[in-house]
Structure formats: structure tokens, C-alpha cells
All heavy atoms as a GROMACS GRO file, in nm:
protein
  609
    1MET      N    1   0.084  -0.117   0.000
    1MET     CA    2   0.000   0.000   0.000
    1MET      C    3   0.088   0.123   0.000
    1MET      O    4   0.205   0.117   0.034
    1MET     CB    5  -0.094  -0.001   0.121
    1MET     CG    6  -0.023   0.017   0.253
    1MET     SD    7  -0.127  -0.001   0.400
    1MET     CE    8  -0.282   0.051   0.349
    2LEU      N    9   0.031   0.233  -0.037
    2LEU     CA   10   0.103   0.361  -0.041
    2LEU      C   11   0.044   0.450   0.066
    2LEU      O   12  -0.077   0.467   0.075
    2LEU     CB   13   0.085   0.424  -0.179
    2LEU     CG   14   0.174   0.541  -0.216
    2LEU    CD1   15   0.321   0.504  -0.211
    2LEU    CD2   16   0.138   0.591  -0.354
    3VAL      N   17   0.131   0.506   0.151
    3VAL     CA   18   0.088   0.589   0.263
    3VAL      C   19   0.132   0.732   0.239
    3VAL      O   20   0.247   0.757   0.204
    3VAL     CB   21   0.152   0.539   0.395
    3VAL    CG1   22   0.113   0.629   0.511
    3VAL    CG2   23   0.114   0.396   0.422
    4GLU      N   24   0.041   0.828   0.256
    4GLU     CA   25   0.076   0.969   0.251
    4GLU      C   26   0.101   1.016   0.393
    4GLU      O   27   0.014   1.006   0.479
    4GLU     CB   28  -0.038   1.051   0.191
    4GLU     CG   29  -0.057   1.030   0.044
    4GLU     CD   30  -0.167   1.119  -0.011
    4GLU    OE1   31  -0.188   1.229   0.042
    4GLU    OE2   32  -0.230   1.076  -0.107
    5THR      N   33   0.221   1.069   0.419
    5THR     CA   34   0.253   1.118   0.553
    5THR      C   35   0.196   1.258   0.573
    5THR      O   36   0.151   1.322   0.478
    5THR     CB   37   0.406   1.120   0.576
    5THR    OG1   38   0.464   1.210   0.483
    5THR    CG2   39   0.466   0.981   0.559
    6VAL      N   40   0.198   1.305   0.696
    6VAL     CA   41   0.143   1.436   0.728
    6VAL      C   42   0.213   1.546   0.650
    6VAL      O   43   0.152   1.643   0.609
    6VAL     CB   44   0.154   1.462   0.880
    6VAL    CG1   45   0.110   1.602   0.916
    6VAL    CG2   46   0.072   1.360   0.956
    7ASN      N   47   0.344   1.530   0.625
    7ASN     CA   48   0.418   1.633   0.553
    7ASN      C   49   0.409   1.618   0.401
    7ASN      O   50   0.482   1.681   0.328
    7ASN     CB   51   0.564   1.637   0.598
    7ASN     CG   52   0.637   1.508   0.571
    7ASN    OD1   53   0.582   1.416   0.514
    7ASN    ND2   54   0.762   1.502   0.613
    8GLY      N   55   0.317   1.530   0.354
    8GLY     CA   56   0.292   1.518   0.211
    8GLY      C   57   0.379   1.418   0.137
    8GLY      O   58   0.364   1.401   0.016
    9LYS      N   59   0.471   1.352   0.206
    9LYS     CA   60   0.555   1.252   0.141
    9LYS      C   61   0.477   1.122   0.127
    9LYS      O   62   0.382   1.096   0.201
    9LYS     CB   63   0.682   1.228   0.219
    9LYS     CG   64   0.771   1.350   0.221
    9LYS     CD   65   0.906   1.317   0.271
    9LYS     CE   66   0.990   1.443   0.261
    9LYS     NZ   67   1.129   1.415   0.249
   10ARG      N   68   0.518   1.040   0.034
   10ARG     CA   69   0.454   0.910   0.014
   10ARG      C   70   0.554   0.799   0.045
   10ARG      O   71   0.669   0.806   0.006
   10ARG     CB   72   0.404   0.896  -0.129
   10ARG     CG   73   0.290   0.992  -0.155
   10ARG     CD   74   0.234   0.972  -0.290
   10ARG     NE   75   0.121   1.063  -0.309
   10ARG     CZ   76   0.047   1.066  -0.414
   10ARG    NH1   77   0.070   0.984  -0.514
   10ARG    NH2   78  -0.054   1.150  -0.423
   11ARG      N   79   0.507   0.699   0.116
   11ARG     CA   80   0.589   0.585   0.155
   11ARG      C   81   0.517   0.457   0.122
   11ARG      O   82   0.396   0.447   0.137
   11ARG     CB   83   0.615   0.587   0.306
   11ARG     CG   84   0.678   0.712   0.357
   11ARG     CD   85   0.825   0.706   0.341
   11ARG     NE   86   0.882   0.833   0.384
   11ARG     CZ   87   0.987   0.886   0.328
   11ARG    NH1   88   1.048   0.824   0.231
   11ARG    NH2   89   1.034   0.999   0.371
   12PHE      N   90   0.592   0.355   0.078
   12PHE     CA   91   0.535   0.223   0.062
   12PHE      C   92   0.531   0.156   0.198
   12PHE      O   93   0.624   0.169   0.277
   12PHE     CB   94   0.618   0.139  -0.035
   12PHE     CG   95   0.602   0.184  -0.178
   12PHE    CD1   96   0.701   0.259  -0.238
   12PHE    CD2   97   0.488   0.153  -0.249
   12PHE    CE1   98   0.688   0.301  -0.369
   12PHE    CE2   99   0.473   0.195  -0.380
   12PHE     CZ  100   0.573   0.270  -0.440
   13GLY      N  101   0.423   0.084   0.225
   13GLY     CA  102   0.411   0.017   0.353
   13GLY      C  103   0.340  -0.115   0.341
   13GLY      O  104   0.279  -0.146   0.239
   14GLN      N  105   0.349  -0.194   0.447
   14GLN     CA  106   0.283  -0.323   0.454
   14GLN      C  107   0.164  -0.312   0.549
   14GLN      O  108   0.180  -0.277   0.667
   14GLN     CB  109   0.381  -0.429   0.506
   14GLN     CG  110   0.318  -0.565   0.519
   14GLN     CD  111   0.416  -0.666   0.574
   14GLN    OE1  112   0.529  -0.634   0.609
   14GLN    NE2  113   0.373  -0.790   0.583
   15LEU      N  114   0.045  -0.339   0.500
   15LEU     CA  115  -0.075  -0.334   0.581
   15LEU      C  116  -0.075  -0.450   0.680
   15LEU      O  117  -0.061  -0.565   0.641
   15LEU     CB  118  -0.198  -0.342   0.490
   15LEU     CG  119  -0.334  -0.343   0.557
   15LEU    CD1  120  -0.357  -0.217   0.638
   15LEU    CD2  121  -0.443  -0.360   0.452
   16ARG      N  122  -0.088  -0.418   0.809
   16ARG     CA  123  -0.087  -0.522   0.912
   16ARG      C  124  -0.225  -0.552   0.965
   16ARG      O  125  -0.258  -0.666   0.992
   16ARG     CB  126   0.004  -0.480   1.026
   16ARG     CG  127   0.150  -0.466   0.979
   16ARG     CD  128   0.241  -0.435   1.090
   16ARG     NE  129   0.249  -0.550   1.178
   16ARG     CZ  130   0.311  -0.550   1.294
   16ARG    NH1  131   0.370  -0.442   1.336
   16ARG    NH2  132   0.315  -0.656   1.369
   17SER      N  133  -0.308  -0.450   0.983
   17SER     CA  134  -0.445  -0.473   1.031
   17SER      C  135  -0.531  -0.349   1.011
   17SER      O  136  -0.480  -0.238   0.999
   17SER     CB  137  -0.446  -0.515   1.178
   17SER     OG  138  -0.390  -0.415   1.259
   18TRP      N  139  -0.663  -0.370   1.009
   18TRP     CA  140  -0.760  -0.263   1.000
   18TRP      C  141  -0.824  -0.241   1.136
   18TRP      O  142  -0.844  -0.336   1.212
   18TRP     CB  143  -0.872  -0.298   0.903
   18TRP     CG  144  -0.837  -0.295   0.760
   18TRP    CD1  145  -0.825  -0.403   0.676
   18TRP    CD2  146  -0.812  -0.180   0.679
   18TRP    NE1  147  -0.794  -0.363   0.550
   18TRP    CE2  148  -0.785  -0.225   0.548
   18TRP    CE3  149  -0.810  -0.044   0.705
   18TRP    CZ2  150  -0.758  -0.138   0.444
   18TRP    CZ3  151  -0.781   0.043   0.602
   18TRP    CH2  152  -0.756  -0.004   0.472
   19HIS      N  153  -0.864  -0.118   1.165
   19HIS     CA  154  -0.934  -0.085   1.289
   19HIS      C  155  -1.044   0.014   1.257
   19HIS      O  156  -1.028   0.099   1.171
   19HIS     CB  157  -0.838  -0.020   1.391
   19HIS     CG  158  -0.724  -0.108   1.425
   19HIS    ND1  159  -0.727  -0.198   1.528
   19HIS    CD2  160  -0.603  -0.124   1.366
   19HIS    CE1  161  -0.612  -0.263   1.533
   19HIS    NE2  162  -0.536  -0.220   1.436
   20THR      N  163  -1.155   0.006   1.330
   20THR     CA  164  -1.262   0.104   1.318
   20THR      C  165  -1.248   0.201   1.435
   20THR      O  166  -1.224   0.158   1.548
   20THR     CB  167  -1.400   0.035   1.325
   20THR    OG1  168  -1.406  -0.063   1.222
   20THR    CG2  169  -1.512   0.134   1.307
   21THR      N  170  -1.262   0.330   1.408
   21THR     CA  171  -1.251   0.429   1.516
   21THR      C  172  -1.365   0.408   1.615
   21THR      O  173  -1.467   0.347   1.583
   21THR     CB  174  -1.254   0.573   1.461
   21THR    OG1  175  -1.375   0.591   1.388
   21THR    CG2  176  -1.134   0.601   1.372
   22ARG      N  177  -1.348   0.461   1.735
   22ARG     CA  178  -1.448   0.442   1.840
   22ARG      C  179  -1.587   0.490   1.800
   22ARG      O  180  -1.687   0.433   1.840
   22ARG     CB  181  -1.404   0.513   1.968
   22ARG     CG  182  -1.288   0.446   2.034
   22ARG     CD  183  -1.252   0.520   2.161
   22ARG     NE  184  -1.129   0.469   2.216
   22ARG     CZ  185  -1.123   0.390   2.321
   22ARG    NH1  186  -1.233   0.356   2.383
   22ARG    NH2  187  -1.008   0.347   2.365
   23ASP      N  188  -1.592   0.597   1.721
   23ASP     CA  189  -1.723   0.647   1.680
   23ASP      C  190  -1.782   0.567   1.563
   23ASP      O  191  -1.895   0.590   1.522
   23ASP     CB  192  -1.717   0.795   1.645
   23ASP     CG  193  -1.622   0.827   1.530
   23ASP    OD1  194  -1.574   0.734   1.462
   23ASP    OD2  195  -1.596   0.947   1.508
   24GLY      N  196  -1.703   0.472   1.509
   24GLY     CA  197  -1.751   0.387   1.401
   24GLY      C  198  -1.759   0.454   1.265
   24GLY      O  199  -1.809   0.396   1.170
   25ARG      N  200  -1.707   0.574   1.254
   25ARG     CA  201  -1.720   0.649   1.128
   25ARG      C  202  -1.606   0.626   1.030
   25ARG      O  203  -1.623   0.645   0.911
   25ARG     CB  204  -1.728   0.799   1.158
   25ARG     CG  205  -1.853   0.837   1.230
   25ARG     CD  206  -1.857   0.985   1.251
   25ARG     NE  207  -1.980   1.023   1.319
   25ARG     CZ  208  -2.017   1.146   1.340
   25ARG    NH1  209  -1.940   1.245   1.301
   25ARG    NH2  210  -2.129   1.172   1.403
   26ARG      N  211  -1.488   0.592   1.079
   26ARG     CA  212  -1.372   0.579   0.991
   26ARG      C  213  -1.300   0.447   1.016
   26ARG      O  214  -1.310   0.388   1.123
   26ARG     CB  215  -1.271   0.692   1.016
   26ARG     CG  216  -1.320   0.828   0.990
   26ARG     CD  217  -1.208   0.933   0.999
   26ARG     NE  218  -1.100   0.905   1.091
   26ARG     CZ  219  -1.095   0.947   1.218
   26ARG    NH1  220  -1.193   1.014   1.270
   26ARG    NH2  221  -0.990   0.920   1.291
   27ARG      N  222  -1.224   0.407   0.915
   27ARG     CA  223  -1.132   0.296   0.932
   27ARG      C  224  -0.992   0.351   0.941
   27ARG      O  225  -0.958   0.449   0.875
   27ARG     CB  226  -1.139   0.199   0.814
   27ARG     CG  227  -1.240   0.094   0.829
   27ARG     CD  228  -1.220  -0.026   0.742
   27ARG     NE  229  -1.178   0.002   0.606
   27ARG     CZ  230  -1.151  -0.091   0.517
   27ARG    NH1  231  -1.163  -0.218   0.547
   27ARG    NH2  232  -1.113  -0.060   0.395
   28GLU      N  233  -0.910   0.286   1.021
   28GLU     CA  234  -0.768   0.318   1.030
   28GLU      C  235  -0.691   0.190   0.999
   28GLU      O  236  -0.743   0.080   1.016
   28GLU     CB  237  -0.733   0.367   1.169
   28GLU     CG  238  -0.802   0.497   1.205
   28GLU     CD  239  -0.772   0.543   1.346
   28GLU    OE1  240  -0.749   0.456   1.433
   28GLU    OE2  241  -0.773   0.664   1.370
   29ALA      N  242  -0.567   0.206   0.958
   29ALA     CA  243  -0.483   0.092   0.925
   29ALA      C  244  -0.355   0.097   1.007
   29ALA      O  245  -0.298   0.203   1.025
   29ALA     CB  246  -0.448   0.094   0.776
   30ASP      N  247  -0.313  -0.018   1.058
   30ASP     CA  248  -0.179  -0.031   1.115
   30ASP      C  249  -0.088  -0.069   1.000
   30ASP      O  250  -0.111  -0.169   0.931
   30ASP     CB  251  -0.174  -0.140   1.223
   30ASP     CG  252  -0.227  -0.091   1.356
   30ASP    OD1  253  -0.216   0.030   1.383
   30ASP    OD2  254  -0.278  -0.172   1.432
   31VAL      N  255   0.014   0.012   0.978
   31VAL     CA  256   0.103  -0.003   0.863
   31VAL      C  257   0.247  -0.010   0.910
   31VAL      O  258   0.287   0.062   1.001
   31VAL     CB  259   0.087   0.116   0.765
   31VAL    CG1  260   0.179   0.101   0.646
   31VAL    CG2  261  -0.058   0.128   0.720
   32LEU      N  262   0.325  -0.097   0.849
   32LEU     CA  263   0.468  -0.107   0.875
   32LEU      C  264   0.539  -0.039   0.759
   32LEU      O  265   0.523  -0.080   0.643
   32LEU     CB  266   0.506  -0.255   0.883
   32LEU     CG  267   0.634  -0.293   0.952
   32LEU    CD1  268   0.634  -0.246   1.097
   32LEU    CD2  269   0.652  -0.443   0.947
   33CYS      N  270   0.613   0.070   0.786
   33CYS     CA  271   0.682   0.142   0.679
   33CYS      C  272   0.800   0.221   0.734
   33CYS      O  273   0.814   0.236   0.854
   33CYS     CB  274   0.587   0.234   0.604
   33CYS     SG  275   0.523   0.372   0.702
   34ARG      N  276   0.883   0.270   0.643
   34ARG     CA  277   0.993   0.360   0.682
   34ARG      C  278   0.939   0.502   0.686
   34ARG      O  279   0.877   0.547   0.592
   34ARG     CB  280   1.108   0.352   0.582
   34ARG     CG  281   1.180   0.221   0.587
   34ARG     CD  282   1.313   0.229   0.513
   34ARG     NE  283   1.366   0.096   0.495
   34ARG     CZ  284   1.429   0.027   0.589
   34ARG    NH1  285   1.447   0.080   0.706
   34ARG    NH2  286   1.473  -0.094   0.565
   35LEU      N  287   0.962   0.570   0.798
   35LEU     CA  288   0.908   0.705   0.813
   35LEU      C  289   0.994   0.810   0.744
   35LEU      O  290   0.949   0.920   0.719
   35LEU     CB  291   0.892   0.738   0.961
   35LEU     CG  292   0.791   0.648   1.034
   35LEU    CD1  293   0.784   0.685   1.181
   35LEU    CD2  294   0.654   0.657   0.970
   36SER      N  295   1.119   0.776   0.713
   36SER     CA  296   1.206   0.868   0.641
   36SER      C  297   1.301   0.785   0.555
   36SER      O  298   1.317   0.666   0.576
   36SER     CB  299   1.285   0.958   0.736
   36SER     OG  300   1.379   0.882   0.809
   37ASP      N  301   1.364   0.851   0.458
   37ASP     CA  302   1.454   0.780   0.366
   37ASP      C  303   1.572   0.719   0.439
   37ASP      O  304   1.625   0.617   0.397
   37ASP     CB  305   1.504   0.875   0.258
   37ASP     CG  306   1.393   0.919   0.165
   37ASP    OD1  307   1.291   0.847   0.155
   37ASP    OD2  308   1.406   1.026   0.104
   38ASP      N  309   1.617   0.781   0.548
   38ASP     CA  310   1.735   0.731   0.619
   38ASP      C  311   1.700   0.653   0.745
   38ASP      O  312   1.788   0.624   0.826
   38ASP     CB  313   1.830   0.846   0.651
   38ASP     CG  314   1.764   0.954   0.737
   38ASP    OD1  315   1.642   0.949   0.757
   38ASP    OD2  316   1.836   1.043   0.782
   39ALA      N  317   1.573   0.617   0.763
   39ALA     CA  318   1.534   0.541   0.882
   39ALA      C  319   1.599   0.403   0.880
   39ALA      O  320   1.592   0.334   0.778
   39ALA     CB  321   1.382   0.528   0.888
   40PRO      N  322   1.662   0.362   0.990
   40PRO     CA  323   1.730   0.233   0.992
   40PRO      C  324   1.635   0.114   0.998
   40PRO      O  325   1.671   0.004   0.960
   40PRO     CB  326   1.815   0.240   1.119
   40PRO     CG  327   1.746   0.339   1.205
   40PRO     CD  328   1.680   0.437   1.112
   41ARG      N  329   1.513   0.137   1.046
   41ARG     CA  330   1.418   0.027   1.062
   41ARG      C  331   1.278   0.070   1.019
   41ARG      O  332   1.246   0.187   1.013
   41ARG     CB  333   1.411  -0.016   1.209
   41ARG     CG  334   1.540  -0.070   1.264
   41ARG     CD  335   1.525  -0.104   1.410
   41ARG     NE  336   1.417  -0.199   1.432
   41ARG     CZ  337   1.434  -0.327   1.459
   41ARG    NH1  338   1.554  -0.374   1.470
   41ARG    NH2  339   1.331  -0.407   1.477
   42LEU      N  340   1.197  -0.031   0.994
   42LEU     CA  341   1.056  -0.005   0.968
   42LEU      C  342   0.986   0.031   1.099
   42LEU      O  343   1.026  -0.015   1.206
   42LEU     CB  344   0.990  -0.129   0.908
   42LEU     CG  345   1.047  -0.178   0.774
   42LEU    CD1  346   0.985  -0.311   0.737
   42LEU    CD2  347   1.021  -0.075   0.666
   43ALA      N  348   0.883   0.113   1.092
   43ALA     CA  349   0.808   0.153   1.211
   43ALA      C  350   0.661   0.122   1.189
   43ALA      O  351   0.609   0.132   1.078
   43ALA     CB  352   0.826   0.302   1.236
   44GLY      N  353   0.593   0.086   1.297
   44GLY     CA  354   0.450   0.065   1.291
   44GLY      C  355   0.378   0.195   1.318
   44GLY      O  356   0.406   0.264   1.415
   45VAL      N  357   0.285   0.232   1.229
   45VAL     CA  358   0.209   0.356   1.246
   45VAL      C  359   0.061   0.328   1.223
   45VAL      O  360   0.025   0.236   1.151
   45VAL     CB  361   0.256   0.467   1.149
   45VAL    CG1  362   0.397   0.512   1.183
   45VAL    CG2  363   0.248   0.423   1.006
   46ARG      N  364  -0.024   0.409   1.286
   46ARG     CA  365  -0.169   0.402   1.264
   46ARG      C  366  -0.205   0.514   1.169
   46ARG      O  367  -0.172   0.630   1.193
   46ARG     CB  368  -0.242   0.416   1.397
   46ARG     CG  369  -0.392   0.415   1.392
   46ARG     CD  370  -0.458   0.279   1.377
   46ARG     NE  371  -0.428   0.180   1.475
   46ARG     CZ  372  -0.507   0.145   1.576
   46ARG    NH1  373  -0.621   0.205   1.596
   46ARG    NH2  374  -0.472   0.049   1.656
   47VAL      N  375  -0.272   0.482   1.058
   47VAL     CA  376  -0.299   0.579   0.953
   47VAL      C  377  -0.449   0.580   0.922
   47VAL      O  378  -0.510   0.474   0.908
   47VAL     CB  379  -0.221   0.541   0.824
   47VAL    CG1  380  -0.248   0.638   0.713
   47VAL    CG2  381  -0.074   0.530   0.852
   48ASP      N  382  -0.506   0.698   0.911
   48ASP     CA  383  -0.645   0.710   0.870
   48ASP      C  384  -0.660   0.659   0.727
   48ASP      O  385  -0.574   0.680   0.642
   48ASP     CB  386  -0.689   0.857   0.878
   48ASP     CG  387  -0.836   0.873   0.849
   48ASP    OD1  388  -0.871   0.887   0.730
   48ASP    OD2  389  -0.916   0.870   0.944
   49GLU      N  390  -0.771   0.594   0.700
   49GLU     CA  391  -0.794   0.535   0.568
   49GLU      C  392  -0.783   0.636   0.455
   49GLU      O  393  -0.742   0.602   0.344
   49GLU     CB  394  -0.933   0.469   0.566
   49GLU     CG  395  -0.964   0.395   0.438
   49GLU     CD  396  -1.098   0.326   0.443
   49GLU    OE1  397  -1.187   0.370   0.518
   49GLU    OE2  398  -1.114   0.227   0.370
   50SER      N  399  -0.814   0.762   0.482
   50SER     CA  400  -0.806   0.864   0.378
   50SER      C  401  -0.663   0.892   0.333
   50SER      O  402  -0.643   0.952   0.227
   50SER     CB  403  -0.871   0.994   0.426
   50SER     OG  404  -0.795   1.050   0.533
   51ARG      N  405  -0.564   0.851   0.411
   51ARG     CA  406  -0.424   0.877   0.377
   51ARG      C  407  -0.353   0.758   0.314
   51ARG      O  408  -0.231   0.759   0.299
   51ARG     CB  409  -0.348   0.922   0.501
   51ARG     CG  410  -0.394   1.060   0.546
   51ARG     CD  411  -0.321   1.113   0.667
   51ARG     NE  412  -0.183   1.075   0.676
   51ARG     CZ  413  -0.120   1.051   0.791
   51ARG    NH1  414  -0.184   1.063   0.906
   51ARG    NH2  415   0.006   1.018   0.792
   52ILE      N  416  -0.428   0.653   0.279
   52ILE     CA  417  -0.365   0.537   0.216
   52ILE      C  418  -0.426   0.511   0.079
   52ILE      O  419  -0.539   0.548   0.052
   52ILE     CB  420  -0.376   0.410   0.303
   52ILE    CG1  421  -0.522   0.372   0.325
   52ILE    CG2  422  -0.304   0.427   0.434
   52ILE    CD1  423  -0.539   0.243   0.398
   53ARG      N  424  -0.348   0.448  -0.006
   53ARG     CA  425  -0.393   0.409  -0.138
   53ARG      C  426  -0.363   0.260  -0.154
   53ARG      O  427  -0.249   0.217  -0.144
   53ARG     CB  428  -0.320   0.486  -0.248
   53ARG     CG  429  -0.334   0.636  -0.237
   53ARG     CD  430  -0.477   0.681  -0.265
   53ARG     NE  431  -0.491   0.824  -0.241
   53ARG     CZ  432  -0.546   0.877  -0.132
   53ARG    NH1  433  -0.590   0.801  -0.036
   53ARG    NH2  434  -0.556   1.007  -0.120
   54LEU      N  435  -0.470   0.183  -0.178
   54LEU     CA  436  -0.454   0.040  -0.200
   54LEU      C  437  -0.426   0.016  -0.348
   54LEU      O  438  -0.477   0.088  -0.433
   54LEU     CB  439  -0.580  -0.035  -0.156
   54LEU     CG  440  -0.619  -0.015  -0.010
   54LEU    CD1  441  -0.750  -0.087   0.019
   54LEU    CD2  442  -0.511  -0.064   0.084
   55PHE      N  443  -0.346  -0.085  -0.378
   55PHE     CA  444  -0.312  -0.115  -0.515
   55PHE      C  445  -0.420  -0.203  -0.578
   55PHE      O  446  -0.461  -0.302  -0.518
   55PHE     CB  447  -0.177  -0.185  -0.524
   55PHE     CG  448  -0.062  -0.098  -0.482
   55PHE    CD1  449   0.008  -0.125  -0.367
   55PHE    CD2  450  -0.025   0.010  -0.558
   55PHE    CE1  451   0.113  -0.044  -0.327
   55PHE    CE2  452   0.081   0.092  -0.519
   55PHE     CZ  453   0.150   0.063  -0.404
   56PRO      N  454  -0.466  -0.169  -0.698
   56PRO     CA  455  -0.566  -0.252  -0.766
   56PRO      C  456  -0.511  -0.392  -0.789
   56PRO      O  457  -0.394  -0.411  -0.817
   56PRO     CB  458  -0.587  -0.180  -0.900
   56PRO     CG  459  -0.532  -0.044  -0.882
   56PRO     CD  460  -0.426  -0.053  -0.777
   57GLY      N  461  -0.598  -0.491  -0.777
   57GLY     CA  462  -0.560  -0.629  -0.802
   57GLY      C  463  -0.495  -0.700  -0.686
   57GLY      O  464  -0.468  -0.819  -0.693
   58VAL      N  465  -0.468  -0.631  -0.574
   58VAL     CA  466  -0.409  -0.693  -0.456
   58VAL      C  467  -0.522  -0.738  -0.364
   58VAL      O  468  -0.617  -0.664  -0.340
   58VAL     CB  469  -0.315  -0.596  -0.381
   58VAL    CG1  470  -0.263  -0.657  -0.253
   58VAL    CG2  471  -0.200  -0.555  -0.470
   59ASP      N  472  -0.514  -0.862  -0.313
   59ASP     CA  473  -0.617  -0.916  -0.226
   59ASP      C  474  -0.589  -0.874  -0.082
   59ASP      O  475  -0.495  -0.922  -0.020
   59ASP     CB  476  -0.621  -1.068  -0.238
   59ASP     CG  477  -0.726  -1.131  -0.149
   59ASP    OD1  478  -0.814  -1.059  -0.097
   59ASP    OD2  479  -0.720  -1.254  -0.131
   60TYR      N  480  -0.670  -0.784  -0.028
   60TYR     CA  481  -0.656  -0.738   0.109
   60TYR      C  482  -0.755  -0.808   0.202
   60TYR      O  483  -0.770  -0.770   0.316
   60TYR     CB  484  -0.677  -0.586   0.117
   60TYR     CG  485  -0.570  -0.507   0.044
   60TYR    CD1  486  -0.590  -0.461  -0.084
   60TYR    CD2  487  -0.448  -0.480   0.106
   60TYR    CE1  488  -0.492  -0.389  -0.151
   60TYR    CE2  489  -0.349  -0.409   0.040
   60TYR     CZ  490  -0.371  -0.364  -0.088
   60TYR     OH  491  -0.275  -0.293  -0.154
   61ALA      N  492  -0.823  -0.912   0.153
   61ALA     CA  493  -0.930  -0.977   0.228
   61ALA      C  494  -0.880  -1.050   0.353
   61ALA      O  495  -0.955  -1.064   0.450
   61ALA     CB  496  -1.004  -1.076   0.138
   62ASN      N  497  -0.758  -1.097   0.355
   62ASN     CA  498  -0.709  -1.175   0.469
   62ASN      C  499  -0.635  -1.092   0.573
   62ASN      O  500  -0.570  -1.147   0.661
   62ASN     CB  501  -0.618  -1.289   0.420
   62ASN     CG  502  -0.698  -1.391   0.342
   62ASN    OD1  503  -0.811  -1.422   0.377
   62ASN    ND2  504  -0.640  -1.443   0.236
   63VAL      N  505  -0.643  -0.961   0.563
   63VAL     CA  506  -0.578  -0.873   0.660
   63VAL      C  507  -0.667  -0.869   0.785
   63VAL      O  508  -0.786  -0.846   0.776
   63VAL     CB  509  -0.558  -0.733   0.602
   63VAL    CG1  510  -0.500  -0.639   0.706
   63VAL    CG2  511  -0.467  -0.739   0.482
   64PRO      N  512  -0.610  -0.893   0.905
   64PRO     CA  513  -0.690  -0.892   1.028
   64PRO      C  514  -0.760  -0.758   1.051
   64PRO      O  515  -0.715  -0.654   1.004
   64PRO     CB  516  -0.585  -0.917   1.138
   64PRO     CG  517  -0.469  -0.978   1.068
   64PRO     CD  518  -0.470  -0.921   0.929
   65ALA      N  519  -0.869  -0.763   1.126
   65ALA     CA  520  -0.946  -0.640   1.153
   65ALA      C  521  -0.970  -0.625   1.302
   65ALA      O  522  -0.978  -0.723   1.375
   65ALA     CB  523  -1.079  -0.645   1.078
   66ASP      N  524  -0.984  -0.498   1.345
   66ASP     CA  525  -1.024  -0.462   1.482
   66ASP      C  526  -0.945  -0.533   1.591
   66ASP      O  527  -0.999  -0.612   1.668
   66ASP     CB  528  -1.173  -0.484   1.502
   66ASP     CG  529  -1.253  -0.383   1.424
   66ASP    OD1  530  -1.209  -0.268   1.410
   66ASP    OD2  531  -1.359  -0.420   1.377
   67GLY      N  532  -0.817  -0.504   1.596
   67GLY     CA  533  -0.734  -0.550   1.707
   67GLY      C  534  -0.662  -0.680   1.683
   67GLY      O  535  -0.565  -0.710   1.750
   68ALA      N  536  -0.708  -0.762   1.590
   68ALA     CA  537  -0.633  -0.884   1.558
   68ALA      C  538  -0.503  -0.841   1.493
   68ALA      O  539  -0.499  -0.746   1.416
   68ALA     CB  540  -0.714  -0.971   1.463
   69ARG      N  541  -0.396  -0.907   1.524
   69ARG     CA  542  -0.265  -0.864   1.474
   69ARG      C  543  -0.209  -0.963   1.374
   69ARG      O  544  -0.219  -1.082   1.391
   69ARG     CB  545  -0.167  -0.850   1.590
   69ARG     CG  546  -0.206  -0.738   1.684
   69ARG     CD  547  -0.098  -0.715   1.784
   69ARG     NE  548   0.025  -0.676   1.718
   69ARG     CZ  549   0.062  -0.551   1.698
   69ARG    NH1  550  -0.014  -0.453   1.735
   69ARG    NH2  551   0.177  -0.524   1.640
   70ALA      N  552  -0.148  -0.908   1.272
   70ALA     CA  553  -0.071  -0.990   1.181
   70ALA      C  554   0.058  -1.027   1.253
   70ALA      O  555   0.080  -0.986   1.365
   70ALA     CB  556  -0.041  -0.911   1.053
   71GLY      N  557   0.145  -1.103   1.189
   71GLY     CA  558   0.270  -1.142   1.252
   71GLY      C  559   0.350  -1.022   1.299
   71GLY      O  560   0.346  -0.917   1.239
   72ASP      N  561   0.420  -1.037   1.411
   72ASP     CA  562   0.496  -0.927   1.467
   72ASP      C  563   0.631  -0.908   1.402
   72ASP      O  564   0.698  -0.809   1.426
   72ASP     CB  565   0.516  -0.948   1.618
   72ASP     CG  566   0.386  -0.927   1.693
   72ASP    OD1  567   0.303  -0.849   1.648
   72ASP    OD2  568   0.371  -0.990   1.797
   73GLY      N  569   0.676  -1.003   1.321
   73GLY     CA  570   0.807  -0.993   1.260
   73GLY      C  571   0.810  -0.893   1.148
   73GLY      O  572   0.713  -0.873   1.077
   74GLU      N  573   0.922  -0.826   1.131
   74GLU     CA  574   0.940  -0.733   1.020
   74GLU      C  575   0.976  -0.813   0.897
   74GLU      O  576   1.046  -0.913   0.904
   74GLU     CB  577   1.049  -0.633   1.050
   74GLU     CG  578   1.015  -0.540   1.163
   74GLU     CD  579   1.128  -0.443   1.190
   74GLU    OE1  580   1.232  -0.449   1.123
   74GLU    OE2  581   1.111  -0.361   1.280
   75THR      N  582   0.928  -0.767   0.782
   75THR     CA  583   0.962  -0.834   0.658
   75THR      C  584   1.012  -0.730   0.560
   75THR      O  585   0.984  -0.612   0.574
   75THR     CB  586   0.841  -0.906   0.595
   75THR    OG1  587   0.746  -0.807   0.559
   75THR    CG2  588   0.782  -1.007   0.691
   76GLY      N  589   1.082  -0.776   0.459
   76GLY     CA  590   1.131  -0.685   0.357
   76GLY      C  591   1.025  -0.653   0.253
   76GLY      O  592   1.040  -0.561   0.176
   77SER      N  593   0.916  -0.729   0.250
   77SER     CA  594   0.815  -0.706   0.148
   77SER      C  595   0.726  -0.589   0.188
   77SER      O  596   0.703  -0.564   0.305
   77SER     CB  597   0.729  -0.831   0.129
   77SER     OG  598   0.653  -0.855   0.245
   78THR      N  599   0.680  -0.517   0.088
   78THR     CA  600   0.587  -0.406   0.111
   78THR      C  601   0.468  -0.423   0.020
   78THR      O  602   0.475  -0.488  -0.082
   78THR     CB  603   0.653  -0.270   0.086
   78THR    OG1  604   0.700  -0.266  -0.049
   78THR    CG2  605   0.765  -0.244   0.184
   79GLY      N  606   0.360  -0.354   0.054
   79GLY     CA  607   0.246  -0.354  -0.033
   79GLY      C  608   0.147  -0.450   0.016
   79GLY      O  609   0.043  -0.475  -0.012
   0.00000   0.00000   0.00000
């Protein structure tokens, strides 16, 4: 997936799980991505659905929802 950061930059990330906000109005995503070009490691961030772009043709159906967690290990794959 592609994540737009607050400062307008775009980063590729790995979708880990979906969450619904407490008011039930929005979805948020837990994403594993590099927050800067020189970041030594991937970081987990919570992103509002409006700031992400899903790639057409990718199956996102098996991504856990509402607190269920994907594997905790970091991987080199993104998207």
C-alpha cells in the first residue's frame, strides 16, 4: 500500500491490520513502513484510511481487523 505522511511525502508500507474508530465512522490501518529515507528500521504507524492508497488487483481480504494482529516480525516485502 502507499501511505501519505502528514508532511505530504509518500511511503510504501505493509498493511498489518484494520481498525474502526471508536465512533464507528472511519477505518484506520496499522502499517509497517519507513518514516524517512534514512530510517534504519521499519516503524509501525496508525494511519487514517483517507491517507492510504490500495493497489488494484491486490487481495486485502485476509488482513486482520479490529485489534487482531498480523505477525509481529518485520519483513522486507511491502504492499
